[in-house]
PyMOL Python script that loads the backbone (N, CA, C, O; Angstrom):
from pymol import cmd

cmd.read_pdbstr("""\
ATOM      1  N   MET A   1       8.920 -12.908 -51.529  1.00  0.00           N
ATOM      2  CA  MET A   1       9.774 -12.248 -50.865  1.00  0.00           C
ATOM      3  C   MET A   1      10.876 -11.210 -52.227  1.00  0.00           C
ATOM      4  O   MET A   1      11.074 -12.008 -53.144  1.00  0.00           O
ATOM      5  N   LYS A   2      11.384 -10.185 -52.483  1.00  0.00           N
ATOM      6  CA  LYS A   2      11.679  -9.429 -53.845  1.00  0.00           C
ATOM      7  C   LYS A   2      13.603 -10.166 -53.419  1.00  0.00           C
ATOM      8  O   LYS A   2      14.269 -10.367 -52.404  1.00  0.00           O
ATOM      9  N   ASN A   3      13.787 -10.339 -55.023  1.00  0.00           N
ATOM     10  CA  ASN A   3      15.439 -10.874 -54.900  1.00  0.00           C
ATOM     11  C   ASN A   3      16.405  -9.685 -54.463  1.00  0.00           C
ATOM     12  O   ASN A   3      16.149  -8.541 -54.841  1.00  0.00           O
ATOM     13  N   SER A   4      17.429  -9.932 -53.729  1.00  0.00           N
ATOM     14  CA  SER A   4      18.181  -8.926 -53.463  1.00  0.00           C
ATOM     15  C   SER A   4      18.887  -8.349 -55.069  1.00  0.00           C
ATOM     16  O   SER A   4      19.181  -8.883 -56.139  1.00  0.00           O
ATOM     17  N   ASN A   5      18.939  -6.954 -54.480  1.00  0.00           N
ATOM     18  CA  ASN A   5      19.658  -6.089 -55.852  1.00  0.00           C
ATOM     19  C   ASN A   5      20.849  -6.173 -55.572  1.00  0.00           C
ATOM     20  O   ASN A   5      21.368  -5.165 -56.051  1.00  0.00           O
ATOM     21  N   TYR A   6      21.776  -6.917 -54.962  1.00  0.00           N
ATOM     22  CA  TYR A   6      23.349  -6.866 -54.474  1.00  0.00           C
ATOM     23  C   TYR A   6      24.044  -6.974 -55.495  1.00  0.00           C
ATOM     24  O   TYR A   6      24.987  -6.197 -55.645  1.00  0.00           O
ATOM     25  N   ASP A   7      23.716  -8.121 -56.612  1.00  0.00           N
ATOM     26  CA  ASP A   7      24.283  -7.960 -58.045  1.00  0.00           C
ATOM     27  C   ASP A   7      24.000  -6.781 -58.871  1.00  0.00           C
ATOM     28  O   ASP A   7      25.020  -6.123 -59.077  1.00  0.00           O
ATOM     29  N   LEU A   8      23.108  -6.382 -59.324  1.00  0.00           N
ATOM     30  CA  LEU A   8      22.995  -5.096 -59.458  1.00  0.00           C
ATOM     31  C   LEU A   8      23.366  -3.858 -59.370  1.00  0.00           C
ATOM     32  O   LEU A   8      23.357  -2.935 -60.184  1.00  0.00           O
ATOM     33  N   VAL A   9      23.841  -3.983 -57.801  1.00  0.00           N
ATOM     34  CA  VAL A   9      24.625  -2.670 -57.327  1.00  0.00           C
ATOM     35  C   VAL A   9      26.083  -3.116 -57.529  1.00  0.00           C
ATOM     36  O   VAL A   9      26.882  -2.214 -57.783  1.00  0.00           O
ATOM     37  N   LEU A  10      26.517  -4.298 -57.458  1.00  0.00           N
ATOM     38  CA  LEU A  10      27.825  -4.366 -57.720  1.00  0.00           C
ATOM     39  C   LEU A  10      27.971  -4.401 -59.207  1.00  0.00           C
ATOM     40  O   LEU A  10      29.169  -4.452 -59.486  1.00  0.00           O
ATOM     41  N   GLU A  11      27.254  -4.394 -60.202  1.00  0.00           N
ATOM     42  CA  GLU A  11      27.702  -3.998 -61.641  1.00  0.00           C
ATOM     43  C   GLU A  11      27.881  -2.704 -61.503  1.00  0.00           C
ATOM     44  O   GLU A  11      28.849  -2.353 -62.178  1.00  0.00           O
ATOM     45  N   ILE A  12      27.387  -1.831 -60.932  1.00  0.00           N
ATOM     46  CA  ILE A  12      27.315  -0.550 -61.236  1.00  0.00           C
ATOM     47  C   ILE A  12      28.692  -0.033 -60.690  1.00  0.00           C
ATOM     48  O   ILE A  12      29.415   0.597 -61.463  1.00  0.00           O
ATOM     49  N   VAL A  13      29.148  -0.298 -59.226  1.00  0.00           N
ATOM     50  CA  VAL A  13      29.967  -0.178 -58.759  1.00  0.00           C
ATOM     51  C   VAL A  13      31.574  -0.982 -59.545  1.00  0.00           C
ATOM     52  O   VAL A  13      32.695  -0.574 -59.241  1.00  0.00           O
ATOM     53  N   GLU A  14      31.390  -1.880 -60.328  1.00  0.00           N
ATOM     54  CA  GLU A  14      32.486  -2.523 -61.283  1.00  0.00           C
ATOM     55  C   GLU A  14      32.463  -1.613 -62.289  1.00  0.00           C
ATOM     56  O   GLU A  14      33.449  -1.519 -63.021  1.00  0.00           O
ATOM     57  N   SER A  15      31.314  -0.783 -62.488  1.00  0.00           N
ATOM     58  CA  SER A  15      31.324  -0.019 -63.917  1.00  0.00           C
ATOM     59  C   SER A  15      32.530   1.160 -63.910  1.00  0.00           C
ATOM     60  O   SER A  15      33.252   1.626 -64.792  1.00  0.00           O
ATOM     61  N   TYR A  16      32.380   1.403 -62.476  1.00  0.00           N
ATOM     62  CA  TYR A  16      33.467   2.535 -62.131  1.00  0.00           C
ATOM     63  C   TYR A  16      35.194   1.942 -62.464  1.00  0.00           C
ATOM     64  O   TYR A  16      36.239   2.526 -62.750  1.00  0.00           O
ATOM     65  N   GLU A  17      34.913   0.865 -62.306  1.00  0.00           N
ATOM     66  CA  GLU A  17      36.290   0.424 -62.838  1.00  0.00           C
ATOM     67  C   GLU A  17      37.965   0.900 -62.059  1.00  0.00           C
ATOM     68  O   GLU A  17      39.113   1.121 -62.443  1.00  0.00           O
ATOM     69  N   ALA A  18      37.188   0.870 -60.768  1.00  0.00           N
ATOM     70  CA  ALA A  18      38.197   1.559 -59.234  1.00  0.00           C
ATOM     71  C   ALA A  18      38.284   0.549 -58.258  1.00  0.00           C
ATOM     72  O   ALA A  18      37.316   0.129 -57.624  1.00  0.00           O
ATOM     73  N   GLU A  19      39.317   0.202 -58.151  1.00  0.00           N
ATOM     74  CA  GLU A  19      39.684  -1.044 -57.156  1.00  0.00           C
ATOM     75  C   GLU A  19      39.505  -0.747 -55.835  1.00  0.00           C
ATOM     76  O   GLU A  19      39.249  -1.666 -55.058  1.00  0.00           O
ATOM     77  N   ASP A  20      39.634   0.842 -55.287  1.00  0.00           N
ATOM     78  CA  ASP A  20      39.252   1.160 -53.816  1.00  0.00           C
ATOM     79  C   ASP A  20      37.581   1.408 -53.751  1.00  0.00           C
ATOM     80  O   ASP A  20      36.906   1.198 -52.743  1.00  0.00           O
ATOM     81  N   ILE A  21      37.160   1.803 -54.790  1.00  0.00           N
ATOM     82  CA  ILE A  21      35.265   1.733 -54.956  1.00  0.00           C
ATOM     83  C   ILE A  21      34.623   0.220 -54.400  1.00  0.00           C
ATOM     84  O   ILE A  21      33.875   0.009 -53.445  1.00  0.00           O
ATOM     85  N   LEU A  22      35.261  -0.791 -55.450  1.00  0.00           N
ATOM     86  CA  LEU A  22      35.186  -1.942 -55.234  1.00  0.00           C
ATOM     87  C   LEU A  22      35.556  -2.587 -53.595  1.00  0.00           C
ATOM     88  O   LEU A  22      34.837  -3.176 -52.788  1.00  0.00           O
ATOM     89  N   ASP A  23      36.787  -2.235 -53.551  1.00  0.00           N
ATOM     90  CA  ASP A  23      37.038  -2.564 -51.942  1.00  0.00           C
ATOM     91  C   ASP A  23      36.272  -2.042 -50.704  1.00  0.00           C
ATOM     92  O   ASP A  23      36.173  -2.605 -49.614  1.00  0.00           O
ATOM     93  N   ASP A  24      35.776  -0.917 -51.065  1.00  0.00           N
ATOM     94  CA  ASP A  24      35.208  -0.433 -49.834  1.00  0.00           C
ATOM     95  C   ASP A  24      33.519  -0.899 -50.034  1.00  0.00           C
ATOM     96  O   ASP A  24      32.804  -0.933 -49.032  1.00  0.00           O
ATOM     97  N   PHE A  25      32.996  -1.225 -51.307  1.00  0.00           N
ATOM     98  CA  PHE A  25      32.044  -1.915 -51.488  1.00  0.00           C
ATOM     99  C   PHE A  25      32.093  -3.512 -50.616  1.00  0.00           C
ATOM    100  O   PHE A  25      31.049  -3.842 -50.054  1.00  0.00           O
ATOM    101  N   ASN A  26      32.875  -4.125 -50.558  1.00  0.00           N
ATOM    102  CA  ASN A  26      32.691  -5.420 -50.364  1.00  0.00           C
ATOM    103  C   ASN A  26      33.282  -4.929 -48.941  1.00  0.00           C
ATOM    104  O   ASN A  26      32.868  -5.879 -48.275  1.00  0.00           O
ATOM    105  N   ASN A  27      33.791  -4.316 -48.240  1.00  0.00           N
ATOM    106  CA  ASN A  27      33.794  -3.701 -46.882  1.00  0.00           C
ATOM    107  C   ASN A  27      32.731  -3.715 -46.125  1.00  0.00           C
ATOM    108  O   ASN A  27      32.641  -4.291 -45.041  1.00  0.00           O
ATOM    109  N   GLU A  28      31.751  -2.974 -46.761  1.00  0.00           N
ATOM    110  CA  GLU A  28      30.656  -2.284 -46.308  1.00  0.00           C
ATOM    111  C   GLU A  28      29.224  -3.041 -46.462  1.00  0.00           C
ATOM    112  O   GLU A  28      28.248  -2.720 -45.783  1.00  0.00           O
ATOM    113  N   PHE A  29      29.201  -4.346 -47.679  1.00  0.00           N
ATOM    114  CA  PHE A  29      27.989  -4.365 -47.806  1.00  0.00           C
ATOM    115  C   PHE A  29      28.133  -6.140 -47.675  1.00  0.00           C
ATOM    116  O   PHE A  29      29.083  -6.726 -48.195  1.00  0.00           O
ATOM    117  N   GLU A  30      27.308  -6.689 -47.092  1.00  0.00           N
ATOM    118  CA  GLU A  30      27.234  -8.242 -47.003  1.00  0.00           C
ATOM    119  C   GLU A  30      27.160  -8.971 -48.386  1.00  0.00           C
ATOM    120  O   GLU A  30      26.512  -8.296 -49.185  1.00  0.00           O
ATOM    121  N   LYS A  31      27.588 -10.044 -48.864  1.00  0.00           N
ATOM    122  CA  LYS A  31      27.345 -10.285 -50.288  1.00  0.00           C
ATOM    123  C   LYS A  31      26.365 -11.009 -49.872  1.00  0.00           C
ATOM    124  O   LYS A  31      26.183 -11.668 -48.848  1.00  0.00           O
ATOM    125  N   GLY A  32      25.405 -10.684 -51.329  1.00  0.00           N
ATOM    126  CA  GLY A  32      24.249 -11.085 -51.672  1.00  0.00           C
ATOM    127  C   GLY A  32      22.686 -10.091 -50.617  1.00  0.00           C
ATOM    128  O   GLY A  32      21.467 -10.260 -50.648  1.00  0.00           O
ATOM    129  N   SER A  33      23.388  -9.320 -49.990  1.00  0.00           N
ATOM    130  CA  SER A  33      22.441  -8.362 -49.143  1.00  0.00           C
ATOM    131  C   SER A  33      21.433  -7.423 -49.952  1.00  0.00           C
ATOM    132  O   SER A  33      21.640  -7.215 -51.147  1.00  0.00           O
ATOM    133  N   ASN A  34      20.337  -6.855 -49.289  1.00  0.00           N
ATOM    134  CA  ASN A  34      19.509  -6.146 -49.757  1.00  0.00           C
ATOM    135  C   ASN A  34      19.780  -4.680 -49.700  1.00  0.00           C
ATOM    136  O   ASN A  34      19.591  -4.214 -48.577  1.00  0.00           O
ATOM    137  N   ILE A  35      20.166  -3.838 -50.594  1.00  0.00           N
ATOM    138  CA  ILE A  35      20.690  -2.782 -50.386  1.00  0.00           C
ATOM    139  C   ILE A  35      19.672  -1.742 -50.444  1.00  0.00           C
ATOM    140  O   ILE A  35      18.916  -1.664 -51.413  1.00  0.00           O
ATOM    141  N   SER A  36      19.606  -0.833 -49.325  1.00  0.00           N
ATOM    142  CA  SER A  36      18.138   0.297 -49.474  1.00  0.00           C
ATOM    143  C   SER A  36      18.577   1.147 -50.506  1.00  0.00           C
ATOM    144  O   SER A  36      19.672   0.904 -51.013  1.00  0.00           O
ATOM    145  N   LYS A  37      17.802   2.261 -50.973  1.00  0.00           N
ATOM    146  CA  LYS A  37      18.189   3.475 -51.550  1.00  0.00           C
ATOM    147  C   LYS A  37      19.066   4.475 -50.899  1.00  0.00           C
ATOM    148  O   LYS A  37      19.943   5.126 -51.466  1.00  0.00           O
ATOM    149  N   SER A  38      18.640   4.544 -49.273  1.00  0.00           N
ATOM    150  CA  SER A  38      19.323   5.595 -48.865  1.00  0.00           C
ATOM    151  C   SER A  38      21.037   4.985 -48.613  1.00  0.00           C
ATOM    152  O   SER A  38      21.979   5.755 -48.797  1.00  0.00           O
ATOM    153  N   LYS A  39      21.228   3.740 -48.241  1.00  0.00           N
ATOM    154  CA  LYS A  39      22.620   3.520 -48.423  1.00  0.00           C
ATOM    155  C   LYS A  39      23.109   3.491 -49.922  1.00  0.00           C
ATOM    156  O   LYS A  39      24.260   3.789 -50.241  1.00  0.00           O
ATOM    157  N   PHE A  40      22.264   3.157 -50.692  1.00  0.00           N
ATOM    158  CA  PHE A  40      22.976   3.281 -52.176  1.00  0.00           C
ATOM    159  C   PHE A  40      23.546   4.667 -52.469  1.00  0.00           C
ATOM    160  O   PHE A  40      24.688   4.908 -52.863  1.00  0.00           O
ATOM    161  N   VAL A  41      22.443   5.651 -52.181  1.00  0.00           N
ATOM    162  CA  VAL A  41      22.760   6.876 -52.318  1.00  0.00           C
ATOM    163  C   VAL A  41      23.992   7.093 -51.585  1.00  0.00           C
ATOM    164  O   VAL A  41      24.999   7.217 -52.282  1.00  0.00           O
ATOM    165  N   GLU A  42      24.136   7.170 -50.233  1.00  0.00           N
ATOM    166  CA  GLU A  42      25.263   7.563 -49.393  1.00  0.00           C
ATOM    167  C   GLU A  42      26.493   6.877 -49.694  1.00  0.00           C
ATOM    168  O   GLU A  42      27.599   7.343 -49.422  1.00  0.00           O
ATOM    169  N   PHE A  43      26.279   5.662 -50.309  1.00  0.00           N
ATOM    170  CA  PHE A  43      27.724   5.241 -50.526  1.00  0.00           C
ATOM    171  C   PHE A  43      28.135   5.733 -51.847  1.00  0.00           C
ATOM    172  O   PHE A  43      29.355   5.660 -51.993  1.00  0.00           O
ATOM    173  N   PHE A  44      27.420   6.272 -52.984  1.00  0.00           N
ATOM    174  CA  PHE A  44      27.942   6.424 -53.983  1.00  0.00           C
ATOM    175  C   PHE A  44      28.370   8.184 -54.084  1.00  0.00           C
ATOM    176  O   PHE A  44      29.233   8.737 -54.767  1.00  0.00           O
ATOM    177  N   ASN A  45      27.505   8.675 -53.233  1.00  0.00           N
ATOM    178  CA  ASN A  45      27.442  10.330 -52.946  1.00  0.00           C
ATOM    179  C   ASN A  45      29.265  10.616 -52.619  1.00  0.00           C
ATOM    180  O   ASN A  45      29.963  11.595 -52.880  1.00  0.00           O
ATOM    181  N   ARG A  46      29.610   9.264 -51.933  1.00  0.00           N
ATOM    182  CA  ARG A  46      31.410   9.668 -51.620  1.00  0.00           C
ATOM    183  C   ARG A  46      32.261   9.693 -52.577  1.00  0.00           C
ATOM    184  O   ARG A  46      33.391  10.172 -52.484  1.00  0.00           O
ATOM    185  N   TYR A  47      31.688   9.083 -53.753  1.00  0.00           N
ATOM    186  CA  TYR A  47      32.733   9.084 -55.038  1.00  0.00           C
ATOM    187  C   TYR A  47      32.377  10.037 -56.094  1.00  0.00           C
ATOM    188  O   TYR A  47      32.971   9.895 -57.162  1.00  0.00           O
ATOM    189  N   ILE A  48      31.505  10.997 -55.993  1.00  0.00           N
ATOM    190  CA  ILE A  48      31.120  11.908 -56.865  1.00  0.00           C
ATOM    191  C   ILE A  48      32.233  13.189 -56.647  1.00  0.00           C
ATOM    192  O   ILE A  48      32.803  13.466 -55.592  1.00  0.00           O
ATOM    193  N   ASP A  49      32.374  13.908 -57.998  1.00  0.00           N
ATOM    194  CA  ASP A  49      33.435  14.970 -58.143  1.00  0.00           C
ATOM    195  C   ASP A  49      32.778  16.405 -58.030  1.00  0.00           C
ATOM    196  O   ASP A  49      33.175  17.415 -57.449  1.00  0.00           O
ATOM    197  N   ASP A  50      31.397  16.110 -58.938  1.00  0.00           N
ATOM    198  CA  ASP A  50      30.637  17.736 -58.431  1.00  0.00           C
ATOM    199  C   ASP A  50      28.880  16.900 -58.508  1.00  0.00           C
ATOM    200  O   ASP A  50      28.570  15.769 -58.882  1.00  0.00           O
ATOM    201  N   MET A  51      28.120  17.921 -58.034  1.00  0.00           N
ATOM    202  CA  MET A  51      26.819  17.394 -58.035  1.00  0.00           C
ATOM    203  C   MET A  51      26.038  17.266 -59.357  1.00  0.00           C
ATOM    204  O   MET A  51      24.877  16.858 -59.332  1.00  0.00           O
ATOM    205  N   SER A  52      26.497  17.520 -60.230  1.00  0.00           N
ATOM    206  CA  SER A  52      26.017  17.047 -61.572  1.00  0.00           C
ATOM    207  C   SER A  52      26.109  15.285 -61.641  1.00  0.00           C
ATOM    208  O   SER A  52      25.919  14.602 -62.648  1.00  0.00           O
ATOM    209  N   GLU A  53      26.390  14.886 -60.517  1.00  0.00           N
ATOM    210  CA  GLU A  53      26.845  13.363 -60.608  1.00  0.00           C
ATOM    211  C   GLU A  53      25.478  12.681 -59.874  1.00  0.00           C
ATOM    212  O   GLU A  53      25.126  11.502 -59.845  1.00  0.00           O
ATOM    213  N   VAL A  54      24.951  13.692 -59.386  1.00  0.00           N
ATOM    214  CA  VAL A  54      23.780  12.828 -58.154  1.00  0.00           C
ATOM    215  C   VAL A  54      22.746  12.428 -59.173  1.00  0.00           C
ATOM    216  O   VAL A  54      22.252  11.326 -58.937  1.00  0.00           O
ATOM    217  N   TYR A  55      22.152  13.232 -60.576  1.00  0.00           N
ATOM    218  CA  TYR A  55      21.718  12.656 -61.337  1.00  0.00           C
ATOM    219  C   TYR A  55      21.709  11.329 -62.044  1.00  0.00           C
ATOM    220  O   TYR A  55      20.703  10.787 -62.501  1.00  0.00           O
ATOM    221  N   PHE A  56      22.986  10.847 -62.089  1.00  0.00           N
ATOM    222  CA  PHE A  56      23.385   9.622 -62.389  1.00  0.00           C
ATOM    223  C   PHE A  56      23.354   8.457 -61.410  1.00  0.00           C
ATOM    224  O   PHE A  56      23.205   7.261 -61.661  1.00  0.00           O
ATOM    225  N   ILE A  57      23.555   9.174 -60.035  1.00  0.00           N
ATOM    226  CA  ILE A  57      23.267   8.169 -58.781  1.00  0.00           C
ATOM    227  C   ILE A  57      21.693   7.799 -58.972  1.00  0.00           C
ATOM    228  O   ILE A  57      21.237   6.703 -58.647  1.00  0.00           O
ATOM    229  N   GLY A  58      21.079   8.634 -59.424  1.00  0.00           N
ATOM    230  CA  GLY A  58      19.365   8.608 -59.435  1.00  0.00           C
ATOM    231  C   GLY A  58      18.881   7.612 -60.337  1.00  0.00           C
ATOM    232  O   GLY A  58      17.961   6.833 -60.088  1.00  0.00           O
ATOM    233  N   LEU A  59      19.599   7.678 -61.489  1.00  0.00           N
ATOM    234  CA  LEU A  59      19.098   6.802 -62.463  1.00  0.00           C
ATOM    235  C   LEU A  59      19.970   5.766 -62.525  1.00  0.00           C
ATOM    236  O   LEU A  59      19.623   5.041 -63.458  1.00  0.00           O
ATOM    237  N   ASN A  60      20.972   5.331 -61.959  1.00  0.00           N
ATOM    238  CA  ASN A  60      21.180   4.025 -61.247  1.00  0.00           C
ATOM    239  C   ASN A  60      20.691   3.562 -60.581  1.00  0.00           C
ATOM    240  O   ASN A  60      20.520   2.362 -60.796  1.00  0.00           O
ATOM    241  N   TRP A  61      20.124   4.135 -59.332  1.00  0.00           N
ATOM    242  CA  TRP A  61      19.295   3.772 -58.516  1.00  0.00           C
ATOM    243  C   TRP A  61      17.761   2.996 -59.628  1.00  0.00           C
ATOM    244  O   TRP A  61      17.221   1.915 -59.392  1.00  0.00           O
ATOM    245  N   LYS A  62      17.510   3.660 -60.424  1.00  0.00           N
ATOM    246  CA  LYS A  62      16.368   3.368 -61.033  1.00  0.00           C
ATOM    247  C   LYS A  62      16.439   1.852 -61.808  1.00  0.00           C
ATOM    248  O   LYS A  62      15.590   0.968 -61.919  1.00  0.00           O
ATOM    249  N   TYR A  63      17.755   1.954 -62.264  1.00  0.00           N
ATOM    250  CA  TYR A  63      18.347   0.867 -62.909  1.00  0.00           C
ATOM    251  C   TYR A  63      18.201  -0.727 -61.837  1.00  0.00           C
ATOM    252  O   TYR A  63      17.971  -1.889 -62.171  1.00  0.00           O
ATOM    253  N   VAL A  64      18.450  -0.114 -60.514  1.00  0.00           N
ATOM    254  CA  VAL A  64      18.519  -1.303 -59.457  1.00  0.00           C
ATOM    255  C   VAL A  64      17.363  -1.660 -59.495  1.00  0.00           C
ATOM    256  O   VAL A  64      17.087  -2.833 -59.747  1.00  0.00           O
ATOM    257  N   ASN A  65      16.000  -0.314 -59.147  1.00  0.00           N
ATOM    258  CA  ASN A  65      14.830  -0.938 -58.611  1.00  0.00           C
ATOM    259  C   ASN A  65      13.981  -1.395 -59.907  1.00  0.00           C
ATOM    260  O   ASN A  65      12.764  -1.578 -59.878  1.00  0.00           O
ATOM    261  N   SER A  66      14.725  -1.539 -60.950  1.00  0.00           N
ATOM    262  CA  SER A  66      13.840  -1.966 -62.081  1.00  0.00           C
ATOM    263  C   SER A  66      14.155  -3.357 -62.340  1.00  0.00           C
ATOM    264  O   SER A  66      13.570  -4.021 -63.196  1.00  0.00           O
ATOM    265  N   GLY A  67      15.091  -3.800 -61.590  1.00  0.00           N
ATOM    266  CA  GLY A  67      15.514  -5.345 -61.688  1.00  0.00           C
ATOM    267  C   GLY A  67      16.630  -5.274 -62.934  1.00  0.00           C
ATOM    268  O   GLY A  67      16.762  -6.367 -63.485  1.00  0.00           O
ATOM    269  N   GLY A  68      17.499  -4.149 -63.513  1.00  0.00           N
ATOM    270  CA  GLY A  68      17.771  -4.300 -64.495  1.00  0.00           C
ATOM    271  C   GLY A  68      17.709  -3.657 -65.628  1.00  0.00           C
ATOM    272  O   GLY A  68      18.563  -3.625 -66.514  1.00  0.00           O
ATOM    273  N   ASP A  69      16.753  -3.178 -65.595  1.00  0.00           N
ATOM    274  CA  ASP A  69      16.130  -2.723 -66.932  1.00  0.00           C
ATOM    275  C   ASP A  69      17.052  -1.398 -67.893  1.00  0.00           C
ATOM    276  O   ASP A  69      17.120  -0.186 -67.687  1.00  0.00           O
ATOM    277  N   ASP A  70      17.402  -1.888 -68.503  1.00  0.00           N
ATOM    278  CA  ASP A  70      18.483  -0.566 -69.364  1.00  0.00           C
ATOM    279  C   ASP A  70      17.785   0.416 -69.674  1.00  0.00           C
ATOM    280  O   ASP A  70      18.402   1.465 -69.488  1.00  0.00           O
ATOM    281  N   SER A  71      16.557   0.584 -70.146  1.00  0.00           N
ATOM    282  CA  SER A  71      15.855   1.689 -70.781  1.00  0.00           C
ATOM    283  C   SER A  71      15.733   2.625 -69.572  1.00  0.00           C
ATOM    284  O   SER A  71      15.539   3.765 -69.996  1.00  0.00           O
ATOM    285  N   VAL A  72      15.765   2.595 -68.429  1.00  0.00           N
ATOM    286  CA  VAL A  72      15.657   3.778 -67.870  1.00  0.00           C
ATOM    287  C   VAL A  72      16.856   4.865 -68.114  1.00  0.00           C
ATOM    288  O   VAL A  72      16.796   6.001 -67.644  1.00  0.00           O
ATOM    289  N   TYR A  73      17.976   4.380 -68.920  1.00  0.00           N
ATOM    290  CA  TYR A  73      19.101   5.332 -69.349  1.00  0.00           C
ATOM    291  C   TYR A  73      18.666   5.971 -70.151  1.00  0.00           C
ATOM    292  O   TYR A  73      19.315   7.003 -70.324  1.00  0.00           O
ATOM    293  N   ASP A  74      17.305   5.787 -71.154  1.00  0.00           N
ATOM    294  CA  ASP A  74      16.876   6.158 -72.217  1.00  0.00           C
ATOM    295  C   ASP A  74      16.688   7.855 -71.790  1.00  0.00           C
ATOM    296  O   ASP A  74      16.934   8.775 -72.570  1.00  0.00           O
ATOM    297  N   GLU A  75      16.249   8.007 -70.522  1.00  0.00           N
ATOM    298  CA  GLU A  75      15.757   9.474 -70.668  1.00  0.00           C
ATOM    299  C   GLU A  75      16.953  10.622 -70.344  1.00  0.00           C
ATOM    300  O   GLU A  75      16.735  11.787 -70.014  1.00  0.00           O
ATOM    301  N   MET A  76      18.356   9.949 -70.537  1.00  0.00           N
ATOM    302  CA  MET A  76      19.414  10.344 -70.627  1.00  0.00           C
ATOM    303  C   MET A  76      19.610  11.167 -72.197  1.00  0.00           C
ATOM    304  O   MET A  76      20.304  12.147 -72.469  1.00  0.00           O
ATOM    305  N   LEU A  77      19.011  10.619 -72.774  1.00  0.00           N
ATOM    306  CA  LEU A  77      18.787  11.679 -74.785  1.00  0.00           C
ATOM    307  C   LEU A  77      18.013  12.529 -74.683  1.00  0.00           C
ATOM    308  O   LEU A  77      17.738  13.234 -75.655  1.00  0.00           O
TER     309      LEU A  77
END
""", "prot")
cmd.dss("prot")
cmd.show_as("cartoon", "prot")
cmd.util.cbc("prot")
cmd.orient("prot")
């Protein structure tokens, strides 16, 4: 069985440094639960200012899906 990706998603949420987003995350997702791609995208889409940020949501999902491999962000360069 695959380990929960909860901690990696929480890491991304905390990177926003916004208490309201962290509170929403804690209210919406059970601690330690596995978060699906659709729920991940749906959650983060609520906090974007413009459509260019959709790209970063995708990269963040790749990071989560990879198990925390920072090299997924290399394609930003």
